[in-house]
C-alpha positions in Angstrom: 11.0 -20.9 -5.9 7.7 -19.9 -4.4 7.8 -16.1 -4.4 9.9 -13.1 -5.1 11.9 -11.8 -2.1 11.6 -8.0 -2.9 8.9 -6.0 -1.2 6.2 -3.9 -2.6 5.7 -5.8 -5.8 2.1 -7.1 -4.7 0.6 -9.5 -7.2 3.7 -9.3 -9.3 5.8 -11.4 -6.9 3.6 -14.6 -6.8 3.4 -17.6 -9.1 0.4 -19.8 -9.4 1.9 -23.1 -10.6 4.0 -22.2 -13.7 2.3 -18.8 -14.4 3.0 -15.5 -12.6 0.1 -13.7 -11.5 -0.6 -10.4 -13.4 -0.2 -6.9 -12.0 -3.6 -5.4 -11.1 -3.8 -1.9 -12.6 -6.7 0.5 -12.1 -7.5 3.4 -14.6 -9.0 6.8 -13.7 -9.6 9.2 -16.6 -12.6 11.4 -17.4 -12.1 10.6 -21.0 -13.8 7.4 -22.0 -11.5 7.3 -25.1 -8.4 7.2 -22.9 -9.7 4.6 -20.7 -10.6 2.4 -23.7 -7.1 2.9 -25.2 -5.6 2.0 -21.9 -7.8 -1.1 -21.6 -7.0 -2.4 -24.9 -3.2 -1.8 -24.2 -3.2 -3.7 -21.0 -5.2 -6.4 -22.5 -2.4 -7.2 -24.9 0.1 -7.5 -22.1 0.7 -10.9 -20.7 1.5 -9.7 -17.2 -0.9 -6.7 -16.7 -4.5 -6.8 -15.9 -7.1 -3.8 -15.8 -9.1 -4.5 -12.7 -11.1 -1.4 -12.5 -11.8 2.1 -13.9 -13.4 5.4 -12.8 -14.2 8.6 -14.7 -13.8 10.9 -11.7 -11.5 11.2 -8.6 -14.0 10.6 -6.1 -15.0 7.3 -7.5 -11.5 6.4 -8.2 -10.7 6.9 -4.5 -13.6 4.6 -3.4 -12.8 1.8 -5.9 -9.2 1.9 -5.3 -10.1 1.4 -1.5 -12.3 -1.6 -2.3 -9.9 -3.3 -5.0 -6.5 -2.7 -3.6 -4.8 -2.7 -7.1 -1.0 -2.9 -7.4 -0.9 0.1 -9.7 -3.3 3.2 -10.3 -3.0 5.3 -13.3 -4.6 8.5 -12.4 -5.3 11.4 -14.8 -4.2 14.7 -13.2 -7.3 16.6 -14.2 -10.4 14.9 -13.1 -13.8 16.2 -12.1 -14.8 16.0 -8.4 -11.3 15.4 -7.0 -8.1 15.9 -9.2 -5.5 13.3 -9.8 -3.0 15.2 -7.6 -5.5 15.3 -4.6 -6.3 11.5 -5.1 -2.6 10.6 -4.4 -2.6 11.0 -0.6 -6.1 9.7 -0.3 -5.1 6.6 -2.3 -1.9 6.2 -0.3 -3.7 6.4 2.9 -6.5 3.8 1.8 -4.3 1.4 -0.2 -0.7 1.8 0.9 0.4 -1.1 -1.5 -0.8 0.6 -4.5 2.0 2.4 -6.7 0.6 5.6 -8.5 1.3 6.7 -12.1 0.0 10.2 -13.0 -1.1 10.6 -16.5 -1.1 14.1 -17.7 -1.0 16.8 -20.5 1.0 19.3 -18.4 4.7 19.0 -18.7 5.3 22.0 -16.1 7.8 21.4 -13.3 5.2 22.3 -10.8 3.0 19.4 -11.3 5.6 16.9 -11.5 7.1 18.0 -8.0 3.5 18.1 -6.6 2.7 14.6 -7.9 6.1 13.2 -6.6 5.9 15.0 -3.4 2.3 13.5 -2.8 3.5 10.1 -3.3 3.3 9.2 -6.9 6.3 7.2 -8.4 5.5 7.8 -12.0 4.5 10.6 -14.3 3.7 10.0 -18.1 2.6 12.6 -20.5 -0.5 11.8 -22.7 1.6 12.9 -25.7 4.1 10.2 -25.2 3.8 6.5 -26.8 1.5 4.1 -25.0 4.8 1.9 -24.4 5.8 4.4 -21.8 2.7 3.6 -19.7 3.7 0.0 -19.8 7.2 0.8 -18.9 5.9 3.1 -16.0 3.7 0.5 -14.4 6.5 -2.1 -14.6 8.9 0.4 -12.9 6.5 1.8 -10.2 5.3 -1.7 -9.1 9.1 -2.2 -8.1 9.1 1.0 -6.2 11.0 2.8 -8.8 10.5 6.3 -10.4 9.5 6.6 -14.1 9.2 10.0 -15.8 8.2 10.6 -19.4 11.4 11.1 -21.6 10.3 14.5 -22.5 10.4 15.5 -18.7 13.8 16.5 -17.7 15.3 13.9 -15.2 16.9 16.8 -13.3 13.2 17.4 -11.9 13.6 14.2 -9.8 16.9 15.3 -8.3 15.4 18.7 -7.6 12.5 17.1 -5.8 14.6 14.8 -3.8 17.0 17.6 -2.9 14.1 19.9 -2.0 16.3 23.1 -2.4 13.5 25.5 -3.7 13.3 28.7 -2.2 10.3 29.6 -0.5 8.2 32.9 -1.0 6.5 34.8 1.8 3.1 33.4 0.4 4.1 29.9 0.3 5.5 30.2 3.9 2.1 31.1 4.9 0.8 27.9 3.2 3.6 26.0 5.3 1.8 27.0 8.4 -0.9 24.7 7.6 -0.6 21.1 8.9 -0.6 18.2 6.5 -4.2 17.7 7.1 -5.1 21.4 6.8 -3.2 21.5 3.4 -5.2 18.5 2.3 -8.4 20.0 3.0 -7.3 23.3 1.6 -6.8 21.7 -1.7 -10.2 20.0 -1.8 -11.8 23.2 -0.7 -10.3 25.2 -3.8 -11.2 22.3 -6.0 -15.0 23.2 -5.2 -15.7 20.3 -2.6 -18.3 20.9 0.0 -17.6 20.1 3.7 -19.9 17.0 3.4 -17.9 15.6 0.5 -14.6 16.3 2.0 -15.8 14.7 5.3 -16.7 11.4 3.2 -13.4 11.4 1.2 -11.3 11.6 4.2 -13.6 9.5 6.6 -14.0 12.3 9.0 -16.9 13.9 10.7 -18.3 17.2 8.9 -17.6 19.0 12.5 -14.0 18.0 12.4 -13.6 19.4 8.7 -15.4 22.5 9.8 -12.8 23.0 12.4 -10.0 22.4 10.0 -11.6 24.9 7.5 -11.8 27.5 10.5 -8.2 26.9 11.3 -7.2 27.4 7.7 -9.0 30.4 7.4 -7.2 32.1 10.5 -3.8 30.9 9.6 -4.2 32.2 5.9 -6.4 35.3 6.7 -9.1 34.4 4.3 -12.2 32.4 4.2 -13.8 32.8 0.8 -13.1 29.9 -1.5 -12.5 32.3 -4.5 -9.6 34.2 -2.5 -8.2 30.9 -1.5 -8.1 29.6 -5.0 -6.3 32.9 -6.2 -3.9 32.4 -3.3 -3.1 28.9 -4.2 -2.5 30.0 -8.0 0.0 32.5 -6.8 2.0 30.1 -4.8 1.8 27.3 -7.2 -0.5 24.9 -5.5 -3.1 25.4 -8.1 -3.2 26.6 -11.7 -6.4 27.5 -13.6 -5.4 25.3 -16.6 -5.6 22.3 -14.5 -9.5 22.7 -14.4 -11.0 21.3 -17.5 -14.0 23.9 -17.4 -11.8 26.9 -16.7 
Protein backbone atom coordinates (compact mmCIF):
# COMPACT_ATOMS: atom_id res chain seq x y z
CA UNK A 1 0.00 0.00 0.00
CA UNK A 2 1.63 3.22 -1.19
CA UNK A 3 -0.37 5.87 0.61
CA UNK A 4 -3.50 6.56 2.59
CA UNK A 5 -6.66 7.26 0.60
CA UNK A 6 -8.02 9.88 2.99
CA UNK A 7 -7.64 13.52 2.03
CA UNK A 8 -6.08 16.31 4.08
CA UNK A 9 -3.57 14.21 6.00
CA UNK A 10 -0.50 15.78 4.36
CA UNK A 11 2.75 14.06 5.32
CA UNK A 12 0.83 11.75 7.64
CA UNK A 13 -0.42 9.78 4.61
CA UNK A 14 2.77 8.77 2.94
CA UNK A 15 5.21 5.97 3.59
CA UNK A 16 8.92 6.03 2.82
CA UNK A 17 10.00 2.42 2.62
CA UNK A 18 8.73 0.82 5.81
CA UNK A 19 8.48 4.07 7.80
CA UNK A 20 5.60 6.50 7.84
CA UNK A 21 6.60 10.14 7.35
CA UNK A 22 6.20 12.32 10.41
CA UNK A 23 3.51 14.95 10.84
CA UNK A 24 5.18 18.34 10.43
CA UNK A 25 4.21 20.68 13.28
CA UNK A 26 4.84 24.41 13.59
CA UNK A 27 4.67 26.12 16.99
CA UNK A 28 4.01 29.81 17.68
CA UNK A 29 4.02 31.18 21.23
CA UNK A 30 5.60 34.30 22.70
CA UNK A 31 6.82 32.37 25.76
CA UNK A 32 10.07 30.50 25.11
CA UNK A 33 9.35 28.04 27.92
CA UNK A 34 6.15 26.94 26.16
CA UNK A 35 7.93 26.50 22.83
CA UNK A 36 10.68 24.51 24.52
CA UNK A 37 8.15 22.30 26.31
CA UNK A 38 6.36 21.58 23.05
CA UNK A 39 9.65 20.92 21.29
CA UNK A 40 10.66 18.33 23.88
CA UNK A 41 7.25 16.70 23.84
CA UNK A 42 7.16 16.48 20.04
CA UNK A 43 10.70 15.09 19.98
CA UNK A 44 9.55 12.16 22.10
CA UNK A 45 6.83 11.28 19.60
CA UNK A 46 7.69 8.83 16.84
CA UNK A 47 5.26 10.32 14.31
CA UNK A 48 5.50 14.06 15.01
CA UNK A 49 8.22 16.52 14.05
CA UNK A 50 8.58 20.20 14.97
CA UNK A 51 9.67 21.93 11.76
CA UNK A 52 9.61 25.55 12.87
CA UNK A 53 8.67 28.07 15.54
CA UNK A 54 7.91 31.75 16.05
CA UNK A 55 7.46 34.10 19.00
CA UNK A 56 4.91 36.44 17.42
CA UNK A 57 1.98 36.19 15.03
CA UNK A 58 3.52 38.11 12.15
CA UNK A 59 6.60 35.87 12.04
CA UNK A 60 4.37 32.81 12.40
CA UNK A 61 2.31 33.69 9.33
CA UNK A 62 5.44 34.24 7.23
CA UNK A 63 7.12 31.03 8.36
CA UNK A 64 4.01 28.91 7.91
CA UNK A 65 3.62 30.34 4.41
CA UNK A 66 7.18 29.19 3.68
CA UNK A 67 7.13 25.80 5.43
CA UNK A 68 3.54 24.65 4.69
CA UNK A 69 3.39 22.37 7.80
CA UNK A 70 0.68 19.79 8.40
CA UNK A 71 -0.31 21.36 11.73
CA UNK A 72 0.22 24.78 13.32
CA UNK A 73 -0.11 25.23 17.08
CA UNK A 74 -0.84 28.91 17.72
CA UNK A 75 -0.95 30.76 21.02
CA UNK A 76 -4.13 32.82 21.16
CA UNK A 77 -2.41 35.93 22.59
CA UNK A 78 0.76 36.83 20.73
CA UNK A 79 2.45 40.16 19.92
CA UNK A 80 2.01 41.78 16.50
CA UNK A 81 -0.87 39.56 15.36
CA UNK A 82 -3.00 37.46 17.70
CA UNK A 83 -3.46 33.74 17.24
CA UNK A 84 -7.11 34.30 16.34
CA UNK A 85 -6.17 36.71 13.57
CA UNK A 86 -3.45 34.34 12.34
CA UNK A 87 -6.02 31.67 11.56
CA UNK A 88 -7.54 33.14 8.35
CA UNK A 89 -4.10 34.31 7.21
CA UNK A 90 -2.68 30.82 7.63
CA UNK A 91 -5.69 29.19 5.96
CA UNK A 92 -5.25 31.52 2.99
CA UNK A 93 -1.49 31.01 2.64
CA UNK A 94 -1.29 27.35 3.64
CA UNK A 95 -4.73 25.75 3.17
CA UNK A 96 -3.41 22.28 3.96
CA UNK A 97 -2.30 23.31 7.45
CA UNK A 98 -4.65 22.29 10.27
CA UNK A 99 -4.70 24.71 13.19
CA UNK A 100 -4.73 24.12 16.95
CA UNK A 101 -5.19 27.13 19.22
CA UNK A 102 -3.31 27.03 22.52
CA UNK A 103 -4.98 29.24 25.11
CA UNK A 104 -5.33 30.22 28.73
CA UNK A 105 -8.89 31.34 28.01
CA UNK A 106 -11.78 28.93 28.50
CA UNK A 107 -14.44 31.47 27.58
CA UNK A 108 -16.98 30.41 24.97
CA UNK A 109 -16.30 33.61 23.02
CA UNK A 110 -12.76 32.61 22.12
CA UNK A 111 -13.62 29.00 21.30
CA UNK A 112 -16.36 30.14 18.92
CA UNK A 113 -14.09 32.72 17.30
CA UNK A 114 -11.33 30.15 16.79
CA UNK A 115 -13.65 27.56 15.24
CA UNK A 116 -15.42 30.15 13.12
CA UNK A 117 -12.11 31.40 11.74
CA UNK A 118 -11.07 27.89 10.70
CA UNK A 119 -9.25 26.25 13.62
CA UNK A 120 -10.04 22.61 14.33
CA UNK A 121 -8.46 22.35 17.76
CA UNK A 122 -8.59 24.42 20.96
CA UNK A 123 -6.35 23.27 23.82
CA UNK A 124 -6.02 24.94 27.21
CA UNK A 125 -2.55 25.60 28.55
CA UNK A 126 -3.69 24.14 31.87
CA UNK A 127 -4.45 20.79 30.19
CA UNK A 128 -1.99 17.86 30.24
CA UNK A 129 0.59 17.91 27.45
CA UNK A 130 -0.94 14.68 26.16
CA UNK A 131 -3.96 16.69 25.03
CA UNK A 132 -1.75 18.62 22.62
CA UNK A 133 -0.62 15.33 21.09
CA UNK A 134 -4.22 14.15 20.82
CA UNK A 135 -5.23 17.45 19.23
CA UNK A 136 -2.51 17.21 16.58
CA UNK A 137 -3.48 13.64 15.72
CA UNK A 138 -7.15 14.60 15.44
CA UNK A 139 -6.91 17.83 13.46
CA UNK A 140 -4.51 16.39 10.90
CA UNK A 141 -7.37 14.03 10.03
CA UNK A 142 -9.77 16.94 9.67
CA UNK A 143 -11.50 16.30 13.01
CA UNK A 144 -12.34 18.72 15.83
CA UNK A 145 -10.61 18.57 19.19
CA UNK A 146 -11.40 20.56 22.33
CA UNK A 147 -9.78 20.29 25.75
CA UNK A 148 -11.87 18.17 28.09
CA UNK A 149 -12.49 21.17 30.36
CA UNK A 150 -14.40 22.85 27.55
CA UNK A 151 -18.04 21.88 27.22
CA UNK A 152 -18.54 19.84 24.03
CA UNK A 153 -21.82 21.69 23.51
CA UNK A 154 -19.72 24.63 22.31
CA UNK A 155 -18.99 22.82 19.05
CA UNK A 156 -22.66 22.06 18.51
CA UNK A 157 -23.58 25.66 19.28
CA UNK A 158 -21.00 26.88 16.81
CA UNK A 159 -22.13 24.52 14.09
CA UNK A 160 -25.81 25.38 14.67
CA UNK A 161 -24.94 29.11 14.69
CA UNK A 162 -28.10 29.97 16.62
CA UNK A 163 -26.74 32.89 18.65
CA UNK A 164 -28.89 36.02 18.73
CA UNK A 165 -27.20 39.08 17.35
CA UNK A 166 -27.32 42.43 19.11
CA UNK A 167 -27.78 45.75 17.31
CA UNK A 168 -24.05 46.43 17.68
CA UNK A 169 -23.03 43.07 16.24
CA UNK A 170 -25.44 43.65 13.36
CA UNK A 171 -23.44 46.79 12.53
CA UNK A 172 -20.30 44.68 12.55
CA UNK A 173 -21.98 42.23 10.17
CA UNK A 174 -22.31 45.06 7.64
CA UNK A 175 -18.57 44.71 7.08
CA UNK A 176 -17.36 42.33 4.40
CA UNK A 177 -15.11 39.42 5.38
CA UNK A 178 -12.05 41.40 4.28
CA UNK A 179 -13.20 44.49 6.17
CA UNK A 180 -13.75 42.43 9.34
CA UNK A 181 -10.26 41.00 8.94
CA UNK A 182 -8.73 44.45 8.60
CA UNK A 183 -10.86 45.79 11.45
CA UNK A 184 -9.47 43.13 13.79
CA UNK A 185 -5.91 43.89 12.68
CA UNK A 186 -6.49 47.62 13.27
CA UNK A 187 -7.74 47.15 16.83
CA UNK A 188 -4.67 45.01 17.53
CA UNK A 189 -2.57 48.09 16.78
CA UNK A 190 -1.27 47.20 13.32
CA UNK A 191 -0.37 49.99 10.91
CA UNK A 192 -1.65 50.22 7.35
CA UNK A 193 1.78 49.17 6.07
CA UNK A 194 1.88 46.12 8.35
CA UNK A 195 -1.65 45.08 7.39
CA UNK A 196 -0.80 45.45 3.71
CA UNK A 197 2.24 43.19 4.09
CA UNK A 198 0.32 40.57 6.08
CA UNK A 199 -2.57 40.41 3.62
CA UNK A 200 -0.46 40.89 0.48
CA UNK A 201 -2.40 44.03 -0.42
CA UNK A 202 -1.27 47.52 -1.41
CA UNK A 203 -1.36 50.19 1.32
CA UNK A 204 -3.81 52.11 -0.88
CA UNK A 205 -6.22 49.15 -0.88
CA UNK A 206 -5.95 48.81 2.90
CA UNK A 207 -6.65 52.53 3.33
CA UNK A 208 -9.74 52.18 1.14
CA UNK A 209 -10.99 49.31 3.30
CA UNK A 210 -10.30 51.32 6.45
CA UNK A 211 -12.30 54.21 5.03
CA UNK A 212 -15.23 51.89 4.26
CA UNK A 213 -15.03 50.44 7.78
CA UNK A 214 -15.17 53.90 9.32
CA UNK A 215 -18.20 54.85 7.23
CA UNK A 216 -20.11 51.66 8.02
CA UNK A 217 -19.38 51.76 11.76
CA UNK A 218 -19.55 55.52 12.15
CA UNK A 219 -16.15 55.74 13.83
CA UNK A 220 -12.56 56.21 12.76
CA UNK A 221 -10.44 56.34 15.92
CA UNK A 222 -8.71 53.02 16.77
CA UNK A 223 -9.59 53.42 20.47
CA UNK A 224 -13.29 53.84 19.67
CA UNK A 225 -13.09 50.78 17.43
CA UNK A 226 -11.41 48.80 20.21
CA UNK A 227 -14.16 49.72 22.68
CA UNK A 228 -16.77 48.77 20.09
CA UNK A 229 -15.03 45.44 19.48
CA UNK A 230 -15.00 44.69 23.21
CA UNK A 231 -18.70 45.51 23.48
CA UNK A 232 -19.72 43.07 20.72
CA UNK A 233 -17.32 40.34 21.87
CA UNK A 234 -14.87 40.53 18.97
CA UNK A 235 -12.14 41.55 21.39
CA UNK A 236 -11.53 41.47 25.10
CA UNK A 237 -8.92 43.46 27.07
CA UNK A 238 -7.68 40.30 28.76
CA UNK A 239 -6.47 38.88 25.46
CA UNK A 240 -3.69 41.48 25.27
CA UNK A 241 -0.71 40.56 27.46
CA UNK A 242 0.14 44.23 28.14
CA UNK A 243 -3.37 45.22 29.23
